[in-house]
N, C-alpha and C positions, 0 to 999 in steps of 0.2 A: 504493500500500500504506500510505501514511502515515495514512489514516483508519481503518485496521483496529484493532479492539480487541485488545490484547495481554494474555495471561494466562500467567504463568510458574508452572509446577509445579517446585519445587526444594527442596533442603535447604541451609541457609546454609553449612555446613562442607564440603559436597560440592565436590571439586576442579573438576569439570566444570560444576557449577552456578555456581561463582564466575566462571568464564570468561564465561558468559552474562550474569551480573549486571554485570560490568565493561562489557561491550558495551552493554547497555541504558542504563547510567548515562552512558557516553561519548557515546552518541547522543541522550541526554536523551529517551528514549522513556517515556511514561507507560504503566505496566502494572499489572495486578492480580496480586498475589502469592498463591500457594497453596502453603503449606509441606507437603511430604510427608516424614514422619519416617522416616528410614532406620533408626534404632535401634529403632523399633517395627514395622519391616517393612511400612510402609504401601505401599511399592512393589510388594509381593506381593499386595496386596488386589485382588479382582476388579474393583472400580470403576476402579482405576488401570491394571491390565493391559488392560482394554478400551480405555482411551484410548491406551496405549502398550504394544503386545505385547512390546517389549523389557524392559518393567518396570524402567526406569531413569530417574533424573532427570539432567539437566533435560529438561523437555518444555515447548515453547512453543506456545500456541494463538494463531494469528493469524486473526481472523475465524472461519471454520469449519474452518480447516486446522490440523492438528497437526504440529509439526516436532520431531523428536528428533535426538540427536547434537549436541554443543555447537558444533562447527565449522559444521555446516549451519545451526544457529540463528543463529550470529554472522553468517554470510553473508546470511541473510534479514533480520536486524535492520539490517545495513548498508544495505539497500535502502529502508528506511523513510523516510529523509530524506537530504538531500544532504551534510550536513557534521556532524561530521568524517568523512572517509573512513577506514574501518578496514581495508578490503580493496581496496588499489589495483589498478587494471587490470593483469592479469598480462602484458599486452603491453609494459608499461613496466619499466625496470630496478628501480624500487622495488617494483613488483608481483611481479616474479620473485623478488626477495630476500625479500619478505614470505612468499610461498608456500613458499620453501625453508626458512625459519626456523620457520614454523608446523609444517611436516612434521617437522623435526628435533626441535623441542621436544616436540611431541605424541607422538612415538614413544618418548619416555623412559618407563621402567617406574615410574610414580609410585605405583601400587598396591603394588608390591614394596618400594619405599622406605618408604612410609607404614606399612604393616602390619609390615614388617620391623623398623622402629625401635620401634614401639609394643609389639611382642612381644619385642623385645630392647632394653629401655630403657637398658641400659648403653652403647649406641652413641651416645646423645644427648650433646651437649656443653653444651647450654643447657637451661633449664627447658622441659619438654614442656607445651605450652599446652592440649592436649586434656584436657577435664574427666575427672577420675578415674572418674566414673560410666560413661564411654564407653571405658574402657581395660580390658584383661583379660590374664590369663596365657595361655600357650599351651594349657594344658589347658582353660581356660574357652572359648577360641576354638574348640578342637576340638569340645567339647560343643555349643557354640552352632551350629556349622556342621551338625552331625548333626541337631539339633532343627529347624534351618531346612529341611533336606531333608524331614524327616518332615512338617513343616507344609505344605510345598509339595505333597507327595504327597497329602495330605488335600484340599487345595484343588483339585488336579487331578481327584480323584474327585467332588467336589461340583460342579465347574463343567466338565463335559466339553467344552463349546464352547470353552474356553480351554486345552484339553489341549496343543496345540502350543506355546503360549507358556510354559506351566508345564514342559513337557519340557525346553525350552531353559534355563529358570532352574534346574531341578533339576541338570542337567549342570554348569552354571556353579558352583553351590554345592558339588557333589561335588568338582569340580576344585580349588576354593579350599580346601575342607576337607582335601584331601590335601597341599596345599602349606602347610607349617607355618612358612614364612618363617624358615628357619634362619639363624643369625647369619652363617655363611660366605656364604650366598647374598645376604644383605643387604649385606655388606661389598663383594661384587662389584658390586652395583647402585650403591653409593656411589662406587666407583671409576669406573664409567661416567659418573656425574654429574660427577666431577672433570674428565674429558676434555671433556664437553659444555660445562661452564662455562669451561674454558680457551678453547674456540672462541668462546663468547659474549664473553669478555673481549677477544679479538682483534678481533671484529667491532665491539664498542663503541668501541674505540680508533680503528678505521678510520672509523666514523661520526662520531666527535668531530672527527677531523682534516678531514673533508669538510664538516661542518655546524657552523659556528662559533657561530651564535646559539642554536640549539636542536638537540639530537641525541638520537635514540632508536635502537633496535636496527637498523632498516633505513633510516634517513635522518632528515630533519627532522620527520617526523610520527609521532605515536603510532599504531601500527597493531595489527591482530589478532595479529601476532607478539609485540608488547609485552604484550598481554593474556596470552598463553601464558607468557611469561617472568615476569611479575609474579605470576601465580597459583602458579607453581612456587616462586618465592622466598617467597611467603606460606606455602606448605606447609612450607618449611624452617623458618620461624619457629614454626609450630604443633607440629612434631615435634622441636624443639630442636636443629636442625643449622645454623642460619644462620651463626653465627660460624665454623664449621668451613670454610665455603666462601667467606665474605666476608673473606678475609685481606688486610689493607691492603698487604702487601708483594707479594702475588701477583695480586690482582684489584682494583686501585684504581678502574678504570673501572666495574666492576660495583657497587662500593660507592657511587660517585657516582650511578650509574644508579638504584639502589634508594632512595637518599636523595631523589632527584628524583621518582621514581615514586610513592612512598608519600605524597607531598603531594597527589596528584591526588584529587579528590573521589570518583572511581569506585573507587579502591583503598581509600580510607578507608571507604567504605560496603560494598564487596563483599568485602574481605579483612580489613582491620583491625577492622571492625565485626561480625565473626562472633560473637564471644562475647556481645555485647549482643543480637544478633539472636536467638540461641538462648535466652538468658535471658528475653527478652521473650516469645518463643513459649511457653516453659514457664509464665511468669506468666499469660499469657492462657488457656492450657489449664487451669491450676489454678483461675482465676477462673470459667471456664465450668462446672467441676465444682461449685464452691461455689454458683453461681447456680442450676444444675440441682437441686442438693440442697435449696436454699432453696425452690425452686418446688415440689418434691415435698413438703417439710415443710409449706409453706403450704397445699398441696392437702389434706393429711391433716388439718391444723387446721380448714380450712374444712368438710371433710366431717364432722368431729367436731361442729362447731358446728351444722351442718344436722341431724345425727342427734339431737343434744341438744334442739334446738328442736322436732323432730318428736315426741319422747317427752314434752316438756313440754305440747305441744298435746293 
């Protein structure tokens, strides 16, 4: 599989896209990137739904094969070359531990936490890093959800061959629209995270005691479980909750872990570099419009010259 061309469809700030980005960088896989703008609903466009009926990012194309779901993509990426191993053999103690922690971390309701804090910003204890252009009030969120359903219903009519995929997306948007991420619900999710990170702290202390030279969540190697944990901690940074959970008195091992993890090139590029990635995308998009406008203007001028020459003749 090492010779297969990899192409990633993703959005830089997408939680699950970041997991795949970290895996690709850890494995040093060369890939072609294709940004799919979540805020402009590009995941709902027919061209993308045809590629991925789930209509979600990330999506990885390996050769002629498309792979969706971040964990499945990470598993496939891990097979592209021999080192480093992100998904240890499940028959080994390290592999079993990695499997358990991936499942535990991935089961956390990150969507409830993210939207809950963004729609109840008073819950944040640090600066929210999400650009203001991508934030909204609860009423704006409700209206946007309704408009998304209307847009999807129109697309379903226009592209009957994609009806099944759009039906699923419509139900998903309706369900999300009825969940207004009330403050009390968000606080409950935050309490679940407290318990989860207490367990992470205990595991990190155990790993540190067993692996003197280098220690990560499941042992001496950085694995797919660490990818899940790092992206979760990165999400806490972006929604202004990191300092709430990285209490020196309560979770010193987690603080040590994050200080170590964020020095990794993969974390720097896939998580800490999100803001610059989105900015660069916006700049390139703006430049394309300028170039296209200039081309049109140039064509008009050229046509005018041609017409002028004709009348002179």
